[in-house]
C-alpha positions in Angstrom: 139.5 46.2 75.6 138.2 48.8 78.0 134.5 49.4 77.6 132.2 52.3 78.5 129.3 51.0 80.5 126.0 52.7 81.1 126.0 54.4 84.6 123.2 52.1 85.8 125.3 48.9 85.4 127.6 49.5 88.4 126.1 52.6 90.0 127.2 51.5 93.5 130.8 51.5 92.4 130.7 55.2 91.5 130.1 56.4 95.1 130.4 60.1 94.2 128.2 63.0 93.4 129.4 65.5 90.8 128.6 69.2 90.4 129.9 71.7 87.8 129.5 75.4 88.3 127.3 76.8 85.6 129.9 79.4 84.6 132.4 76.7 83.7 130.2 75.6 80.8 130.0 79.2 79.5 133.8 79.5 79.7 134.1 76.3 77.6 131.7 77.7 75.0 133.8 80.9 74.9 137.0 79.0 74.3 135.4 76.9 71.5 134.1 80.0 69.8 137.6 81.4 69.7 139.0 78.1 68.2 136.2 76.6 66.1 138.4 74.6 63.7 140.7 72.8 66.2 140.4 70.7 69.3 140.5 72.6 72.6 140.3 71.6 76.3 141.3 72.3 79.8 141.9 70.7 83.2 139.1 70.8 85.7 139.8 72.1 89.2 137.7 72.3 92.3 137.0 70.6 95.6 136.3 67.2 97.1 133.5 67.4 99.7 133.4 64.7 102.4 130.1 62.8 103.1 129.6 64.9 106.2 130.3 68.3 104.6 127.5 70.8 105.3 127.8 72.2 101.8 126.3 69.1 100.2 122.8 70.1 101.0 123.3 73.6 99.7 124.4 72.2 96.3 121.3 69.9 96.2 123.4 66.8 96.9 122.2 63.9 99.0 123.9 63.1 102.4 126.5 60.5 103.2 128.1 60.4 99.7 131.2 62.5 98.8 131.1 65.0 96.0 133.4 66.5 93.4 132.7 70.2 92.8 134.2 71.6 89.6 134.5 75.4 89.9 137.0 76.2 87.1 139.5 74.8 84.6 143.1 75.5 83.6 143.4 76.6 80.0 145.3 74.4 77.5 148.1 77.0 77.4 149.9 79.2 75.0 152.2 76.5 73.7 149.6 73.8 73.3 149.4 71.9 70.0 146.0 72.2 68.5 144.8 70.6 65.3 141.4 69.3 64.0 142.3 65.8 65.3 144.6 66.4 68.2 145.2 68.4 71.3 148.4 68.4 73.3 148.1 70.8 76.3 151.0 72.9 77.5 151.8 70.8 80.6 154.4 73.2 82.1 152.0 76.1 81.8 149.1 74.2 83.5 151.4 72.9 86.2 152.5 76.5 86.9 148.9 77.7 87.2 147.9 74.8 89.5 150.8 75.6 91.9 149.5 79.2 92.0 146.0 77.9 92.8 147.4 75.8 95.7 149.0 78.9 97.2 145.6 80.6 97.1 143.7 77.6 98.5 145.6 74.4 99.5 142.3 72.4 99.3 142.0 72.8 95.5 142.2 69.5 93.6 142.6 68.5 89.9 139.3 66.7 89.3 139.4 65.8 85.6 139.5 67.3 82.1 137.4 68.4 79.2 138.3 68.5 75.5 136.4 68.9 72.2 135.8 66.8 69.1 133.4 69.4 67.7 135.7 70.0 64.7 136.1 66.4 63.6 132.8 64.7 64.2 134.0 62.0 66.6 131.2 61.4 69.1 133.1 59.4 71.6 136.4 59.4 73.6 139.3 58.0 71.6 141.3 54.9 72.6 144.1 57.3 73.5 141.8 59.5 75.6 140.6 56.4 77.6 144.0 55.0 78.1 145.4 58.3 79.3 142.5 58.9 81.8 142.8 55.4 83.2 146.5 56.0 83.8 145.8 59.3 85.5 143.1 58.1 87.9 145.4 55.2 89.0 148.5 57.3 89.7 149.5 57.5 93.3 150.0 61.2 93.1 146.5 61.8 91.9 144.5 62.2 95.1 140.9 61.7 94.2 139.5 58.2 93.5 137.5 59.5 90.5 138.4 61.4 87.3 135.7 63.4 85.4 136.2 63.6 81.6 133.9 65.8 79.6 133.7 65.6 75.8 132.3 68.4 73.6 130.7 66.8 70.5 129.4 69.9 68.8 129.8 73.7 69.0 126.7 75.2 70.7 125.6 78.8 70.4 124.9 78.9 74.1 125.9 76.8 77.1 122.3 76.2 78.1 121.7 74.1 75.0 121.3 70.4 75.4 123.4 67.5 74.1 126.6 69.3 73.2 128.8 67.9 76.0 129.0 64.4 77.5 130.4 63.5 80.9 132.3 60.3 81.7 133.6 59.0 85.0 136.8 57.0 85.5 137.2 55.1 88.9 140.4 54.1 90.5 141.1 50.3 90.2 138.3 50.0 87.6 139.1 49.1 84.0 135.8 50.3 82.8 134.4 53.8 82.6 130.9 55.3 82.8 128.8 57.8 80.9 127.1 59.9 83.7 125.3 62.7 82.0 122.2 62.3 84.2 124.3 62.3 87.4 126.1 65.6 86.8 124.4 68.5 88.6 124.8 72.1 87.4 125.3 74.2 90.5 126.2 77.7 91.6 129.8 77.5 93.0 131.7 80.4 91.4 135.5 80.1 91.0 137.8 81.8 93.4 140.7 81.5 90.9 139.3 83.6 88.0 142.1 86.1 88.2 144.6 83.3 87.5 142.7 81.2 85.0 141.3 84.2 83.1 137.7 83.3 83.8 136.7 86.5 85.6 135.6 90.0 84.9 138.8 91.0 86.8 141.0 88.4 85.1 144.7 89.0 84.5 146.6 88.2 81.4 148.9 85.2 82.0 152.3 85.1 80.3 153.9 82.0 79.0 155.9 81.7 82.2 152.6 81.5 84.1 153.3 84.6 86.2 151.0 87.0 84.4 150.4 90.7 84.0 147.6 92.3 85.9 144.8 93.3 83.5 142.7 95.0 86.1 144.5 96.6 89.0 143.5 95.9 92.7 142.9 99.6 93.2 139.8 99.5 91.0 136.6 100.2 92.9 134.2 99.2 90.1 134.2 95.4 90.8 133.5 92.9 93.5 135.9 92.6 96.5 136.1 88.8 96.3 137.3 89.0 92.7 140.5 90.9 93.6 143.7 89.1 94.4 143.7 90.4 98.0 140.1 89.3 98.5 140.8 85.8 97.2 143.9 85.5 99.4 141.9 86.5 102.5 139.1 84.2 101.7 141.4 81.2 101.2 143.2 82.0 104.5 139.9 82.4 106.4 138.4 79.3 104.8 141.3 77.2 106.0 141.0 78.7 109.5 137.2 78.0 109.7 137.7 74.4 108.3 140.3 73.6 111.0 138.6 75.4 113.9 135.1 73.9 113.2 136.2 70.4 112.1 134.8 70.9 108.6 131.4 72.2 109.7 131.9 75.3 107.7 129.7 76.8 104.9 130.4 79.6 102.4 127.4 81.5 101.1 126.9 84.5 98.9 124.1 87.1 98.8 124.6 89.5 96.0 128.2 90.4 96.0 128.8 89.6 99.7 130.4 86.4 100.8 129.9 85.0 104.3 131.8 82.2 106.0 130.0 80.4 108.8 131.3 77.8 111.3 129.1 75.9 113.8 129.5 74.3 117.2 126.2 72.7 118.1 123.6 75.5 118.0 126.2 78.3 118.0 127.2 79.9 114.8 130.2 82.2 114.2 130.2 84.0 110.9 132.2 86.7 109.0 130.7 88.8 106.2 133.1 90.4 103.8 132.9 93.6 101.8 130.9 93.7 98.6 132.7 96.4 96.6 136.4 96.4 95.7 137.0 99.7 97.5 135.4 98.7 100.8 137.4 97.4 103.8 134.9 96.6 106.6 133.8 93.1 107.7 131.1 92.0 110.2 131.8 89.2 112.7 128.6 87.8 114.1 127.9 85.3 116.9 124.5 83.7 117.2 123.0 81.0 119.4 120.1 79.3 117.7 118.0 82.3 116.5 119.4 84.7 119.1 121.9 87.4 118.1 124.6 87.5 120.8 126.6 90.3 119.1 127.9 91.8 115.8 131.4 93.3 115.6 132.0 95.6 112.7 135.7 96.1 112.1 138.4 96.6 109.4 139.8 93.6 107.4 143.1 93.9 109.1 141.5 93.3 112.6 139.1 90.5 111.5 141.1 87.8 113.3 141.0 89.8 116.5 137.3 90.0 116.3 137.0 86.3 115.5 139.1 85.5 118.5 136.8 87.6 120.7 133.8 85.7 119.3 135.5 82.3 119.9 136.3 83.3 123.5 132.6 84.2 124.0 131.6 80.8 122.7 133.5 79.2 125.6 131.5 81.3 128.1 128.1 80.4 126.7 126.0 78.1 129.0 
């Protein structure tokens, strides 16, 4: 029989750090409030960070150990079966949404799942839950070596409450699983997929075919640029460009409503800062050497790659 062991028993085997964006827990509470008498759930999505990824420190993680960063989840779907004792997600719907996320950012990963027992009083994962998660983490097509499973045991009034959700880790080629509440770090890593998953102030309504109707149009100037479909597409493209060009030494930061991507080569940093508001269209490409500003180029979004090429050419000329 598969047993859950305390995380201290084989901590070395876990070999992963886990962060969940704080908004994810709020989204979970919202879903539960809409369905208080039946089980609910969703599939976690986010990113795998390598042990050398510069973002580890920004999230408060230690060095030299990979991390799983959960930024969002796929809803259970319009055709899901929900009762007080069972949840069967709409698999086709979730698959369709995930393919859309991959088009936005090919680095996105399925990292696990959450579901609730708040309506039936069961305080642990069922035998069926455990068996299913063990099968998933050992599938060849499942890329991570770890699978995060979260279980809601009661309906909180606010996500900041304690002891309403437990977190378990399943490890490839390990027949046991681990309760890891103390190892999960709540971080600030907002979703870039909110307009697809519905977890955004500019979310779209998704039809059963997964294609969706736009609830807030891209011409709106009242929101944040990075929440619009165009902004998310550009960020995904540029993130991929920076990751490849700088061999993974890339960081994404946010100040207020502005997102900045920065890549580094030694002491030289190339960055691009995007618009804050949905109606804006200018970006700033900056090149710095240590603490010295070499130049800033302010240009339109459509010319950003030209400005970045100029900055990269300048890097080659630096002593």
